[in-house]
TILUMPA-94995 format. One record per residue: residue number from 1; residue in three letters; chain; x, y, z of N, C-alpha, C in turn. Coordinates in steps of 0.1 Angstrom, whole numbers. Layout:
<site seq="NUM" type="ALA" mol="A" n_c1="X" n_c2="Y" n_c3="Z" ca_c1="X" ca_c2="Y" ca_c3="Z" c_c1="X" c_c2="Y" c_c3="Z"/>
...
//
This chain:
<site seq="1" type="UNK" mol="A" n_c1="-11" n_c2="-221" n_c3="769" ca_c1="-11" ca_c2="-232" ca_c3="760" c_c1="3" c_c2="-232" c_c3="753"/>
<site seq="2" type="UNK" mol="A" n_c1="8" n_c2="-244" n_c3="753" ca_c1="22" ca_c2="-246" ca_c3="748" c_c1="20" c_c2="-256" c_c3="736"/>
<site seq="3" type="UNK" mol="A" n_c1="28" n_c2="-253" n_c3="725" ca_c1="28" ca_c2="-261" ca_c3="713" c_c1="39" c_c2="-272" c_c3="715"/>
<site seq="4" type="UNK" mol="A" n_c1="35" n_c2="-284" n_c3="712" ca_c1="44" ca_c2="-295" ca_c3="713" c_c1="56" c_c2="-293" c_c3="704"/>
<site seq="5" type="UNK" mol="A" n_c1="69" n_c2="-294" n_c3="709" ca_c1="81" ca_c2="-291" ca_c3="701" c_c1="82" c_c2="-301" c_c3="689"/>
<site seq="6" type="UNK" mol="A" n_c1="77" n_c2="-313" n_c3="690" ca_c1="78" ca_c2="-322" ca_c3="678" c_c1="69" c_c2="-317" c_c3="667"/>
<site seq="7" type="UNK" mol="A" n_c1="57" n_c2="-313" n_c3="671" ca_c1="47" ca_c2="-307" ca_c3="661" c_c1="53" c_c2="-295" c_c3="655"/>
<site seq="8" type="UNK" mol="A" n_c1="59" n_c2="-286" n_c3="663" ca_c1="65" ca_c2="-274" ca_c3="658" c_c1="76" c_c2="-278" c_c3="648"/>
<site seq="9" type="UNK" mol="A" n_c1="84" n_c2="-288" n_c3="651" ca_c1="95" ca_c2="-292" ca_c3="642" c_c1="89" c_c2="-297" c_c3="629"/>
<site seq="10" type="UNK" mol="A" n_c1="78" n_c2="-305" n_c3="629" ca_c1="72" ca_c2="-310" ca_c3="616" c_c1="66" c_c2="-298" c_c3="608"/>
<site seq="11" type="UNK" mol="A" n_c1="60" n_c2="-289" n_c3="615" ca_c1="55" ca_c2="-277" ca_c3="608" c_c1="66" c_c2="-269" c_c3="601"/>
<site seq="12" type="UNK" mol="A" n_c1="77" n_c2="-267" n_c3="609" ca_c1="88" ca_c2="-259" ca_c3="603" c_c1="95" c_c2="-267" c_c3="591"/>
<site seq="13" type="UNK" mol="A" n_c1="96" n_c2="-280" n_c3="593" ca_c1="102" ca_c2="-289" ca_c3="582" c_c1="93" c_c2="-288" c_c3="569"/>
<site seq="14" type="UNK" mol="A" n_c1="80" n_c2="-288" n_c3="571" ca_c1="70" ca_c2="-287" ca_c3="560" c_c1="72" c_c2="-273" c_c3="553"/>
<site seq="15" type="UNK" mol="A" n_c1="73" n_c2="-263" n_c3="561" ca_c1="75" ca_c2="-249" ca_c3="555" c_c1="88" c_c2="-249" c_c3="548"/>
<site seq="16" type="UNK" mol="A" n_c1="98" n_c2="-255" n_c3="553" ca_c1="112" ca_c2="-255" ca_c3="547" c_c1="111" c_c2="-262" c_c3="533"/>
<site seq="17" type="UNK" mol="A" n_c1="104" n_c2="-274" n_c3="533" ca_c1="102" ca_c2="-282" ca_c3="521" c_c1="95" c_c2="-273" c_c3="510"/>
<site seq="18" type="UNK" mol="A" n_c1="84" n_c2="-267" n_c3="514" ca_c1="77" ca_c2="-258" ca_c3="505" c_c1="85" c_c2="-247" c_c3="500"/>
<site seq="19" type="UNK" mol="A" n_c1="93" n_c2="-241" n_c3="508" ca_c1="102" ca_c2="-230" ca_c3="504" c_c1="113" c_c2="-235" c_c3="495"/>
<site seq="20" type="UNK" mol="A" n_c1="118" n_c2="-246" n_c3="497" ca_c1="129" ca_c2="-252" ca_c3="489" c_c1="123" c_c2="-255" c_c3="475"/>
<site seq="21" type="UNK" mol="A" n_c1="111" n_c2="-260" n_c3="475" ca_c1="104" ca_c2="-263" ca_c3="462" c_c1="102" c_c2="-250" c_c3="454"/>
<site seq="22" type="UNK" mol="A" n_c1="97" n_c2="-240" n_c3="461" ca_c1="95" ca_c2="-227" ca_c3="455" c_c1="108" c_c2="-221" c_c3="449"/>
<site seq="23" type="UNK" mol="A" n_c1="119" n_c2="-222" n_c3="457" ca_c1="132" ca_c2="-217" ca_c3="453" c_c1="136" c_c2="-224" c_c3="440"/>
<site seq="24" type="UNK" mol="A" n_c1="135" n_c2="-237" n_c3="440" ca_c1="139" ca_c2="-245" ca_c3="428" c_c1="131" c_c2="-241" c_c3="416"/>
<site seq="25" type="UNK" mol="A" n_c1="118" n_c2="-239" n_c3="418" ca_c1="109" ca_c2="-235" ca_c3="407" c_c1="114" c_c2="-221" c_c3="401"/>
<site seq="26" type="UNK" mol="A" n_c1="117" n_c2="-212" n_c3="410" ca_c1="121" ca_c2="-198" ca_c3="406" c_c1="135" c_c2="-199" c_c3="399"/>
<site seq="27" type="UNK" mol="A" n_c1="144" n_c2="-208" n_c3="404" ca_c1="157" ca_c2="-210" ca_c3="397" c_c1="155" c_c2="-215" c_c3="383"/>
<site seq="28" type="UNK" mol="A" n_c1="146" n_c2="-224" n_c3="381" ca_c1="143" ca_c2="-229" ca_c3="368" c_c1="138" c_c2="-218" c_c3="359"/>
<site seq="29" type="UNK" mol="A" n_c1="129" n_c2="-211" n_c3="364" ca_c1="123" ca_c2="-200" ca_c3="356" c_c1="133" c_c2="-189" c_c3="352"/>
<site seq="30" type="UNK" mol="A" n_c1="142" n_c2="-186" n_c3="362" ca_c1="152" ca_c2="-176" ca_c3="360" c_c1="162" c_c2="-181" c_c3="349"/>
<site seq="31" type="UNK" mol="A" n_c1="166" n_c2="-194" n_c3="350" ca_c1="175" ca_c2="-199" ca_c3="340" c_c1="169" c_c2="-199" c_c3="326"/>
<site seq="32" type="UNK" mol="A" n_c1="156" n_c2="-202" n_c3="325" ca_c1="150" ca_c2="-201" ca_c3="312" c_c1="150" c_c2="-187" c_c3="307"/>
<site seq="33" type="UNK" mol="A" n_c1="148" n_c2="-178" n_c3="315" ca_c1="148" ca_c2="-164" ca_c3="311" c_c1="162" c_c2="-159" c_c3="307"/>
<site seq="34" type="UNK" mol="A" n_c1="172" n_c2="-164" n_c3="314" ca_c1="186" ca_c2="-159" ca_c3="311" c_c1="192" c_c2="-166" c_c3="299"/>
<site seq="35" type="UNK" mol="A" n_c1="187" n_c2="-178" n_c3="295" ca_c1="193" ca_c2="-185" ca_c3="284" c_c1="185" c_c2="-182" c_c3="272"/>
<site seq="36" type="UNK" mol="A" n_c1="193" n_c2="-177" n_c3="262" ca_c1="187" ca_c2="-174" ca_c3="249" c_c1="194" c_c2="-182" c_c3="238"/>
<site seq="37" type="UNK" mol="A" n_c1="190" n_c2="-180" n_c3="226" ca_c1="197" ca_c2="-188" ca_c3="215" c_c1="211" c_c2="-183" c_c3="213"/>
<site seq="38" type="UNK" mol="A" n_c1="213" n_c2="-170" n_c3="213" ca_c1="227" ca_c2="-164" ca_c3="211" c_c1="232" c_c2="-157" c_c3="223"/>
<site seq="39" type="UNK" mol="A" n_c1="224" n_c2="-156" n_c3="233" ca_c1="227" ca_c2="-147" ca_c3="244" c_c1="232" c_c2="-155" c_c3="256"/>
<site seq="40" type="UNK" mol="A" n_c1="240" n_c2="-149" n_c3="264" ca_c1="245" ca_c2="-156" ca_c3="276" c_c1="240" c_c2="-149" c_c3="288"/>
<site seq="41" type="UNK" mol="A" n_c1="233" n_c2="-138" n_c3="287" ca_c1="227" ca_c2="-131" ca_c3="299" c_c1="215" c_c2="-124" c_c3="295"/>
<site seq="42" type="UNK" mol="A" n_c1="208" n_c2="-120" n_c3="305" ca_c1="196" ca_c2="-112" ca_c3="302" c_c1="199" c_c2="-99" c_c3="295"/>
<site seq="43" type="UNK" mol="A" n_c1="210" n_c2="-93" n_c3="298" ca_c1="213" ca_c2="-80" ca_c3="292" c_c1="215" c_c2="-82" c_c3="277"/>
<site seq="44" type="UNK" mol="A" n_c1="222" n_c2="-93" n_c3="273" ca_c1="224" ca_c2="-96" ca_c3="259" c_c1="210" c_c2="-98" c_c3="252"/>
<site seq="45" type="UNK" mol="A" n_c1="201" n_c2="-105" n_c3="259" ca_c1="188" ca_c2="-107" ca_c3="253" c_c1="181" c_c2="-94" c_c3="251"/>
<site seq="46" type="UNK" mol="A" n_c1="182" n_c2="-85" n_c3="261" ca_c1="175" ca_c2="-72" ca_c3="259" c_c1="182" c_c2="-64" c_c3="248"/>
<site seq="47" type="UNK" mol="A" n_c1="195" n_c2="-64" n_c3="247" ca_c1="202" ca_c2="-57" ca_c3="236" c_c1="197" c_c2="-62" c_c3="223"/>
<site seq="48" type="UNK" mol="A" n_c1="197" n_c2="-75" n_c3="221" ca_c1="192" ca_c2="-81" ca_c3="209" c_c1="178" c_c2="-77" c_c3="206"/>
<site seq="49" type="UNK" mol="A" n_c1="169" n_c2="-77" n_c3="215" ca_c1="155" ca_c2="-73" ca_c3="213" c_c1="154" c_c2="-59" c_c3="209"/>
<site seq="50" type="UNK" mol="A" n_c1="163" n_c2="-50" n_c3="215" ca_c1="163" ca_c2="-36" ca_c3="212" c_c1="167" c_c2="-34" c_c3="198"/>
<site seq="51" type="UNK" mol="A" n_c1="178" n_c2="-41" n_c3="193" ca_c1="183" ca_c2="-40" ca_c3="180" c_c1="172" c_c2="-45" c_c3="170"/>
<site seq="52" type="UNK" mol="A" n_c1="165" n_c2="-56" n_c3="173" ca_c1="154" ca_c2="-61" ca_c3="164" c_c1="143" c_c2="-50" c_c3="163"/>
<site seq="53" type="UNK" mol="A" n_c1="139" n_c2="-44" n_c3="174" ca_c1="129" ca_c2="-34" ca_c3="174" c_c1="133" c_c2="-22" c_c3="165"/>
<site seq="54" type="UNK" mol="A" n_c1="146" n_c2="-18" n_c3="167" ca_c1="151" ca_c2="-6" ca_c3="159" c_c1="151" c_c2="-10" c_c3="144"/>
<site seq="55" type="UNK" mol="A" n_c1="155" n_c2="-22" n_c3="141" ca_c1="154" ca_c2="-26" ca_c3="126" c_c1="140" c_c2="-27" c_c3="121"/>
<site seq="56" type="UNK" mol="A" n_c1="131" n_c2="-31" n_c3="130" ca_c1="117" ca_c2="-31" ca_c3="125" c_c1="112" c_c2="-17" c_c3="123"/>
<site seq="57" type="UNK" mol="A" n_c1="115" n_c2="-7" n_c3="132" ca_c1="111" ca_c2="7" ca_c3="130" c_c1="117" c_c2="12" c_c3="117"/>
<site seq="58" type="UNK" mol="A" n_c1="130" n_c2="9" n_c3="114" ca_c1="136" ca_c2="14" ca_c3="102" c_c1="129" c_c2="8" c_c3="90"/>
<site seq="59" type="UNK" mol="A" n_c1="126" n_c2="-5" n_c3="90" ca_c1="119" ca_c2="-12" ca_c3="79" c_c1="105" c_c2="-6" c_c3="77"/>
<site seq="60" type="UNK" mol="A" n_c1="98" n_c2="-3" n_c3="88" ca_c1="85" ca_c2="3" ca_c3="87" c_c1="86" c_c2="17" c_c3="80"/>
<site seq="61" type="UNK" mol="A" n_c1="96" n_c2="25" n_c3="85" ca_c1="98" ca_c2="38" ca_c3="79" c_c1="101" c_c2="37" c_c3="64"/>
<site seq="62" type="UNK" mol="A" n_c1="110" n_c2="28" n_c3="60" ca_c1="114" ca_c2="27" ca_c3="46" c_c1="102" c_c2="22" c_c3="38"/>
<site seq="63" type="UNK" mol="A" n_c1="94" n_c2="13" n_c3="44" ca_c1="82" ca_c2="7" ca_c3="37" c_c1="72" c_c2="18" c_c3="34"/>
<site seq="64" type="UNK" mol="A" n_c1="70" n_c2="27" n_c3="44" ca_c1="60" ca_c2="38" ca_c3="43" c_c1="65" c_c2="47" c_c3="32"/>
<site seq="65" type="UNK" mol="A" n_c1="78" n_c2="51" n_c3="32" ca_c1="83" ca_c2="60" ca_c3="22" c_c1="82" c_c2="53" c_c3="8"/>
<site seq="66" type="UNK" mol="A" n_c1="85" n_c2="40" n_c3="7" ca_c1="83" ca_c2="34" ca_c3="-6" c_c1="69" c_c2="34" c_c3="-11"/>
<site seq="67" type="UNK" mol="A" n_c1="59" n_c2="31" n_c3="-2" ca_c1="45" ca_c2="30" ca_c3="-6" c_c1="40" c_c2="44" c_c3="-10"/>
<site seq="68" type="UNK" mol="A" n_c1="45" n_c2="54" n_c3="-3" ca_c1="41" ca_c2="68" ca_c3="-6" c_c1="46" c_c2="71" c_c3="-20"/>
<site seq="69" type="UNK" mol="A" n_c1="59" n_c2="67" n_c3="-23" ca_c1="65" ca_c2="70" ca_c3="-36" c_c1="57" c_c2="62" c_c3="-47"/>
<site seq="70" type="UNK" mol="A" n_c1="53" n_c2="50" n_c3="-44" ca_c1="46" ca_c2="42" ca_c3="-54" c_c1="32" c_c2="49" c_c3="-56"/>
<site seq="71" type="UNK" mol="A" n_c1="26" n_c2="53" n_c3="-46" ca_c1="13" ca_c2="60" ca_c3="-47" c_c1="14" c_c2="72" c_c3="-55"/>
<site seq="72" type="UNK" mol="A" n_c1="24" n_c2="80" n_c3="-53" ca_c1="26" ca_c2="92" ca_c3="-61" c_c1="28" c_c2="89" c_c3="-76"/>
<site seq="73" type="UNK" mol="A" n_c1="37" n_c2="79" n_c3="-78" ca_c1="39" ca_c2="75" ca_c3="-92" c_c1="27" c_c2="70" c_c3="-99"/>
<site seq="74" type="UNK" mol="A" n_c1="19" n_c2="62" n_c3="-91" ca_c1="7" ca_c2="56" ca_c3="-97" c_c1="-3" c_c2="67" c_c3="-100"/>
<site seq="75" type="UNK" mol="A" n_c1="-4" n_c2="78" n_c3="-92" ca_c1="-13" ca_c2="89" ca_c3="-95" c_c1="-10" c_c2="96" c_c3="-108"/>
<site seq="76" type="UNK" mol="A" n_c1="3" n_c2="96" n_c3="-111" ca_c1="8" ca_c2="103" ca_c3="-124" c_c1="7" c_c2="94" c_c3="-136"/>
<site seq="77" type="UNK" mol="A" n_c1="4" n_c2="81" n_c3="-134" ca_c1="4" ca_c2="71" ca_c3="-145" c_c1="-10" c_c2="71" c_c3="-151"/>
<site seq="78" type="UNK" mol="A" n_c1="-11" n_c2="66" n_c3="-163" ca_c1="-24" ca_c2="65" ca_c3="-170" c_c1="-33" c_c2="56" c_c3="-163"/>
<site seq="79" type="UNK" mol="A" n_c1="-44" n_c2="61" n_c3="-159" ca_c1="-54" ca_c2="53" ca_c3="-152" c_c1="-67" c_c2="50" c_c3="-160"/>
<site seq="80" type="UNK" mol="A" n_c1="-69" n_c2="58" n_c3="-170" ca_c1="-81" ca_c2="56" ca_c3="-178" c_c1="-78" c_c2="58" c_c3="-193"/>
<site seq="81" type="UNK" mol="A" n_c1="-83" n_c2="48" n_c3="-201" ca_c1="-82" ca_c2="49" ca_c3="-215" c_c1="-96" c_c2="47" c_c3="-221"/>
<site seq="82" type="UNK" mol="A" n_c1="-100" n_c2="57" n_c3="-228" ca_c1="-114" ca_c2="56" ca_c3="-234" c_c1="-112" c_c2="60" c_c3="-249"/>
<site seq="83" type="UNK" mol="A" n_c1="-120" n_c2="52" n_c3="-257" ca_c1="-120" ca_c2="54" ca_c3="-272" c_c1="-134" c_c2="55" c_c3="-277"/>
<site seq="84" type="UNK" mol="A" n_c1="-136" n_c2="64" n_c3="-287" ca_c1="-149" ca_c2="65" ca_c3="-294" c_c1="-146" c_c2="65" c_c3="-309"/>
<site seq="85" type="UNK" mol="A" n_c1="-153" n_c2="58" n_c3="-316" ca_c1="-152" ca_c2="58" ca_c3="-331" c_c1="-164" c_c2="66" c_c3="-336"/>
<site seq="86" type="UNK" mol="A" n_c1="-161" n_c2="73" n_c3="-347" ca_c1="-172" ca_c2="82" ca_c3="-352" c_c1="-170" c_c2="84" c_c3="-367"/>
<site seq="87" type="UNK" mol="A" n_c1="-180" n_c2="90" n_c3="-373" ca_c1="-179" ca_c2="94" ca_c3="-387" c_c1="-180" c_c2="109" c_c3="-388"/>
<site seq="88" type="UNK" mol="A" n_c1="-169" n_c2="116" n_c3="-391" ca_c1="-169" ca_c2="130" ca_c3="-391" c_c1="-177" c_c2="136" c_c3="-403"/>
<site seq="89" type="UNK" mol="A" n_c1="-180" n_c2="128" n_c3="-413" ca_c1="-187" ca_c2="133" ca_c3="-424" c_c1="-201" c_c2="127" c_c3="-426"/>
<site seq="90" type="UNK" mol="A" n_c1="-209" n_c2="127" n_c3="-416" ca_c1="-221" ca_c2="120" ca_c3="-415" c_c1="-231" c_c2="123" c_c3="-427"/>
<site seq="91" type="UNK" mol="A" n_c1="-231" n_c2="135" n_c3="-431" ca_c1="-241" ca_c2="139" ca_c3="-442" c_c1="-236" c_c2="134" c_c3="-456"/>
<site seq="92" type="UNK" mol="A" n_c1="-223" n_c2="134" n_c3="-459" ca_c1="-219" ca_c2="131" ca_c3="-472" c_c1="-214" c_c2="116" c_c3="-474"/>
<site seq="93" type="UNK" mol="A" n_c1="-214" n_c2="108" n_c3="-463" ca_c1="-211" ca_c2="94" ca_c3="-465" c_c1="-197" c_c2="90" c_c3="-466"/>
<site seq="94" type="UNK" mol="A" n_c1="-188" n_c2="100" n_c3="-465" ca_c1="-173" ca_c2="96" ca_c3="-466" c_c1="-168" c_c2="92" c_c3="-452"/>
<site seq="95" type="UNK" mol="A" n_c1="-158" n_c2="83" n_c3="-452" ca_c1="-151" ca_c2="80" ca_c3="-440" c_c1="-156" c_c2="69" c_c3="-432"/>
<site seq="96" type="UNK" mol="A" n_c1="-169" n_c2="66" n_c3="-432" ca_c1="-174" ca_c2="56" ca_c3="-423" c_c1="-172" c_c2="59" c_c3="-408"/>
<site seq="97" type="UNK" mol="A" n_c1="-170" n_c2="49" n_c3="-400" ca_c1="-167" ca_c2="50" ca_c3="-386" c_c1="-152" c_c2="47" c_c3="-384"/>
<site seq="98" type="UNK" mol="A" n_c1="-144" n_c2="52" n_c3="-393" ca_c1="-129" ca_c2="50" ca_c3="-392" c_c1="-122" c_c2="60" c_c3="-384"/>
<site seq="99" type="UNK" mol="A" n_c1="-128" n_c2="71" n_c3="-381" ca_c1="-122" ca_c2="81" ca_c3="-373" c_c1="-124" c_c2="78" c_c3="-358"/>
<site seq="100" type="UNK" mol="A" n_c1="-115" n_c2="83" n_c3="-350" ca_c1="-115" ca_c2="79" ca_c3="-335" c_c1="-110" c_c2="91" c_c3="-327"/>
<site seq="101" type="UNK" mol="A" n_c1="-113" n_c2="90" n_c3="-314" ca_c1="-107" ca_c2="99" ca_c3="-304" c_c1="-105" c_c2="90" c_c3="-292"/>
<site seq="102" type="UNK" mol="A" n_c1="-92" n_c2="91" n_c3="-287" ca_c1="-88" ca_c2="83" ca_c3="-276" c_c1="-82" c_c2="91" c_c3="-265"/>
<site seq="103" type="UNK" mol="A" n_c1="-86" n_c2="90" n_c3="-253" ca_c1="-80" ca_c2="97" ca_c3="-242" c_c1="-72" c_c2="88" c_c3="-233"/>
<site seq="104" type="UNK" mol="A" n_c1="-60" n_c2="93" n_c3="-229" ca_c1="-51" ca_c2="86" ca_c3="-220" c_c1="-49" c_c2="96" c_c3="-208"/>
<site seq="105" type="UNK" mol="A" n_c1="-56" n_c2="93" n_c3="-197" ca_c1="-57" ca_c2="103" ca_c3="-186" c_c1="-52" c_c2="96" c_c3="-173"/>
<site seq="106" type="UNK" mol="A" n_c1="-45" n_c2="104" n_c3="-165" ca_c1="-40" ca_c2="99" ca_c3="-152" c_c1="-51" c_c2="102" c_c3="-141"/>
<site seq="107" type="UNK" mol="A" n_c1="-48" n_c2="98" n_c3="-129" ca_c1="-58" ca_c2="100" ca_c3="-118" c_c1="-60" c_c2="115" c_c3="-115"/>
<site seq="108" type="UNK" mol="A" n_c1="-49" n_c2="123" n_c3="-118" ca_c1="-50" ca_c2="137" ca_c3="-115" c_c1="-57" c_c2="145" c_c3="-127"/>
<site seq="109" type="UNK" mol="A" n_c1="-61" n_c2="138" n_c3="-137" ca_c1="-67" ca_c2="144" ca_c3="-148" c_c1="-58" c_c2="150" c_c3="-159"/>
<site seq="110" type="UNK" mol="A" n_c1="-45" n_c2="145" n_c3="-158" ca_c1="-35" ca_c2="149" ca_c3="-168" c_c1="-33" c_c2="138" c_c3="-178"/>
<site seq="111" type="UNK" mol="A" n_c1="-30" n_c2="142" n_c3="-191" ca_c1="-28" ca_c2="132" ca_c3="-201" c_c1="-28" c_c2="138" c_c3="-215"/>
<site seq="112" type="UNK" mol="A" n_c1="-34" n_c2="130" n_c3="-224" ca_c1="-35" ca_c2="135" ca_c3="-238" c_c1="-47" c_c2="129" c_c3="-244"/>
<site seq="113" type="UNK" mol="A" n_c1="-52" n_c2="136" n_c3="-254" ca_c1="-63" ca_c2="131" ca_c3="-263" c_c1="-57" c_c2="129" c_c3="-277"/>
<site seq="114" type="UNK" mol="A" n_c1="-57" n_c2="118" n_c3="-283" ca_c1="-53" ca_c2="115" ca_c3="-296" c_c1="-65" c_c2="113" c_c3="-305"/>
<site seq="115" type="UNK" mol="A" n_c1="-66" n_c2="120" n_c3="-316" ca_c1="-78" ca_c2="118" ca_c3="-324" c_c1="-73" c_c2="117" c_c3="-339"/>
<site seq="116" type="UNK" mol="A" n_c1="-81" n_c2="110" n_c3="-347" ca_c1="-78" ca_c2="108" ca_c3="-361" c_c1="-91" c_c2="111" c_c3="-369"/>
<site seq="117" type="UNK" mol="A" n_c1="-89" n_c2="118" n_c3="-380" ca_c1="-100" ca_c2="120" ca_c3="-389" c_c1="-96" c_c2="113" c_c3="-402"/>
<site seq="118" type="UNK" mol="A" n_c1="-105" n_c2="104" n_c3="-406" ca_c1="-102" ca_c2="95" ca_c3="-418" c_c1="-111" c_c2="100" c_c3="-429"/>
<site seq="119" type="UNK" mol="A" n_c1="-105" n_c2="102" n_c3="-441" ca_c1="-113" ca_c2="104" ca_c3="-453" c_c1="-106" c_c2="96" c_c3="-464"/>
<site seq="120" type="UNK" mol="A" n_c1="-112" n_c2="95" n_c3="-476" ca_c1="-106" ca_c2="87" ca_c3="-486" c_c1="-93" c_c2="92" c_c3="-491"/>
<site seq="121" type="UNK" mol="A" n_c1="-91" n_c2="105" n_c3="-491" ca_c1="-79" ca_c2="111" ca_c3="-496" c_c1="-67" c_c2="111" c_c3="-485"/>
<site seq="122" type="UNK" mol="A" n_c1="-71" n_c2="111" n_c3="-473" ca_c1="-60" ca_c2="112" ca_c3="-462" c_c1="-65" c_c2="109" c_c3="-449"/>
<site seq="123" type="UNK" mol="A" n_c1="-56" n_c2="107" n_c3="-440" ca_c1="-58" ca_c2="105" ca_c3="-425" c_c1="-51" c_c2="115" c_c3="-418"/>
<site seq="124" type="UNK" mol="A" n_c1="-58" n_c2="123" n_c3="-409" ca_c1="-51" ca_c2="133" ca_c3="-401" c_c1="-51" c_c2="128" c_c3="-386"/>
<site seq="125" type="UNK" mol="A" n_c1="-40" n_c2="130" n_c3="-380" ca_c1="-39" ca_c2="126" ca_c3="-366" c_c1="-36" c_c2="138" c_c3="-357"/>
<site seq="126" type="UNK" mol="A" n_c1="-43" n_c2="140" n_c3="-346" ca_c1="-41" ca_c2="152" ca_c3="-338" c_c1="-39" c_c2="147" c_c3="-323"/>
<site seq="127" type="UNK" mol="A" n_c1="-31" n_c2="155" n_c3="-316" ca_c1="-28" ca_c2="152" ca_c3="-302" c_c1="-29" c_c2="165" c_c3="-294"/>
<site seq="128" type="UNK" mol="A" n_c1="-37" n_c2="164" n_c3="-284" ca_c1="-39" ca_c2="176" ca_c3="-275" c_c1="-37" c_c2="173" c_c3="-261"/>
<site seq="129" type="UNK" mol="A" n_c1="-28" n_c2="181" n_c3="-254" ca_c1="-25" ca_c2="178" ca_c3="-240" c_c1="-37" c_c2="181" c_c3="-231"/>
<site seq="130" type="UNK" mol="A" n_c1="-39" n_c2="173" n_c3="-221" ca_c1="-49" ca_c2="175" ca_c3="-211" c_c1="-43" c_c2="178" c_c3="-197"/>
<site seq="131" type="UNK" mol="A" n_c1="-48" n_c2="188" n_c3="-191" ca_c1="-44" ca_c2="191" ca_c3="-177" c_c1="-56" c_c2="194" c_c3="-169"/>
<site seq="132" type="UNK" mol="A" n_c1="-58" n_c2="186" n_c3="-158" ca_c1="-69" ca_c2="187" ca_c3="-149" c_c1="-82" c_c2="186" c_c3="-157"/>
<site seq="133" type="UNK" mol="A" n_c1="-83" n_c2="176" n_c3="-166" ca_c1="-94" ca_c2="172" ca_c3="-174" c_c1="-98" c_c2="183" c_c3="-184"/>
<site seq="134" type="UNK" mol="A" n_c1="-89" n_c2="192" n_c3="-187" ca_c1="-92" ca_c2="203" ca_c3="-197" c_c1="-80" c_c2="205" c_c3="-205"/>
<site seq="135" type="UNK" mol="A" n_c1="-82" n_c2="211" n_c3="-217" ca_c1="-71" ca_c2="214" ca_c3="-226" c_c1="-71" c_c2="228" c_c3="-230"/>
<site seq="136" type="UNK" mol="A" n_c1="-59" n_c2="233" n_c3="-233" ca_c1="-57" ca_c2="247" ca_c3="-237" c_c1="-61" c_c2="248" c_c3="-252"/>
<site seq="137" type="UNK" mol="A" n_c1="-63" n_c2="237" n_c3="-259" ca_c1="-67" ca_c2="237" ca_c3="-273" c_c1="-82" c_c2="234" c_c3="-273"/>
<site seq="138" type="UNK" mol="A" n_c1="-89" n_c2="238" n_c3="-284" ca_c1="-103" ca_c2="235" ca_c3="-285" c_c1="-105" c_c2="220" c_c3="-288"/>
<site seq="139" type="UNK" mol="A" n_c1="-114" n_c2="214" n_c3="-280" ca_c1="-116" ca_c2="200" ca_c3="-282" c_c1="-129" c_c2="198" c_c3="-290"/>
<site seq="140" type="UNK" mol="A" n_c1="-129" n_c2="188" n_c3="-298" ca_c1="-141" ca_c2="184" ca_c3="-306" c_c1="-151" c_c2="178" c_c3="-297"/>
<site seq="141" type="UNK" mol="A" n_c1="-163" n_c2="176" n_c3="-302" ca_c1="-174" ca_c2="169" ca_c3="-294" c_c1="-169" c_c2="155" c_c3="-289"/>
<site seq="142" type="UNK" mol="A" n_c1="-163" n_c2="148" n_c3="-298" ca_c1="-159" ca_c2="134" ca_c3="-295" c_c1="-147" c_c2="134" c_c3="-285"/>
<site seq="143" type="UNK" mol="A" n_c1="-138" n_c2="144" n_c3="-286" ca_c1="-127" ca_c2="145" ca_c3="-277" c_c1="-132" c_c2="148" c_c3="-263"/>
<site seq="144" type="UNK" mol="A" n_c1="-142" n_c2="158" n_c3="-263" ca_c1="-148" ca_c2="161" ca_c3="-250" c_c1="-155" c_c2="149" c_c3="-244"/>
<site seq="145" type="UNK" mol="A" n_c1="-161" n_c2="141" n_c3="-252" ca_c1="-168" ca_c2="129" ca_c3="-248" c_c1="-159" c_c2="119" c_c3="-241"/>
<site seq="146" type="UNK" mol="A" n_c1="-147" n_c2="116" n_c3="-248" ca_c1="-138" ca_c2="106" ca_c3="-242" c_c1="-131" c_c2="111" c_c3="-229"/>
<site seq="147" type="UNK" mol="A" n_c1="-129" n_c2="124" n_c3="-228" ca_c1="-123" ca_c2="130" ca_c3="-216" c_c1="-133" c_c2="129" c_c3="-205"/>
<site seq="148" type="UNK" mol="A" n_c1="-146" n_c2="132" n_c3="-208" ca_c1="-157" ca_c2="131" ca_c3="-198" c_c1="-158" c_c2="116" c_c3="-193"/>
<site seq="149" type="UNK" mol="A" n_c1="-158" n_c2="107" n_c3="-203" ca_c1="-159" ca_c2="93" ca_c3="-199" c_c1="-147" c_c2="89" c_c3="-190"/>
<site seq="150" type="UNK" mol="A" n_c1="-135" n_c2="93" n_c3="-193" ca_c1="-124" ca_c2="90" ca_c3="-185" c_c1="-126" c_c2="96" c_c3="-171"/>
<site seq="151" type="UNK" mol="A" n_c1="-131" n_c2="108" n_c3="-170" ca_c1="-133" ca_c2="114" ca_c3="-157" c_c1="-143" c_c2="106" c_c3="-149"/>
<site seq="152" type="UNK" mol="A" n_c1="-154" n_c2="102" n_c3="-155" ca_c1="-164" ca_c2="94" ca_c3="-148" c_c1="-158" c_c2="80" c_c3="-144"/>
<site seq="153" type="UNK" mol="A" n_c1="-150" n_c2="74" n_c3="-152" ca_c1="-144" ca_c2="61" ca_c3="-149" c_c1="-135" c_c2="63" c_c3="-137"/>
<site seq="154" type="UNK" mol="A" n_c1="-127" n_c2="73" n_c3="-136" ca_c1="-118" ca_c2="76" ca_c3="-125" c_c1="-126" c_c2="78" c_c3="-112"/>
<site seq="155" type="UNK" mol="A" n_c1="-137" n_c2="86" n_c3="-113" ca_c1="-145" ca_c2="89" ca_c3="-101" c_c1="-151" c_c2="76" c_c3="-96"/>
<site seq="156" type="UNK" mol="A" n_c1="-155" n_c2="67" n_c3="-105" ca_c1="-162" ca_c2="54" ca_c3="-101" c_c1="-152" c_c2="45" c_c3="-94"/>
<site seq="157" type="UNK" mol="A" n_c1="-139" n_c2="46" n_c3="-97" ca_c1="-129" ca_c2="37" ca_c3="-91" c_c1="-126" c_c2="41" c_c3="-76"/>
<site seq="158" type="UNK" mol="A" n_c1="-127" n_c2="54" n_c3="-73" ca_c1="-124" ca_c2="59" ca_c3="-60" c_c1="-133" c_c2="54" c_c3="-49"/>
//
């Protein structure tokens, strides 16, 4: 069985046309790949992409360091303020509810309790440091109460 030479010529011409179309399509795609905004070659495009990725890694590292620093500073800042007003002289009627105890406590439980005792003759103000929700000084009932409220407030935020 022999194939007609004219038919063979048409088949080969069809294959050549298909191959030429495919080559043109590949050329267009390669040209799009090689042409960038600032680049003249594929190598330049890759170098630009590598520099961009390196700058993104640096930015990520700097951002994480900054956020860790902010988180550490935030943990040391005052997170809870609680105040209670009371009458220290309940039985004798002096002072009213003019006395107070206020706690200023950080997330770590560090801070200060400021309290005041009011009477007709004078006002006394006291300040006691707080470390880990406790003080090295004796705390009054009201001071213990505001420190306890601060601790509960901080636990509820977490």
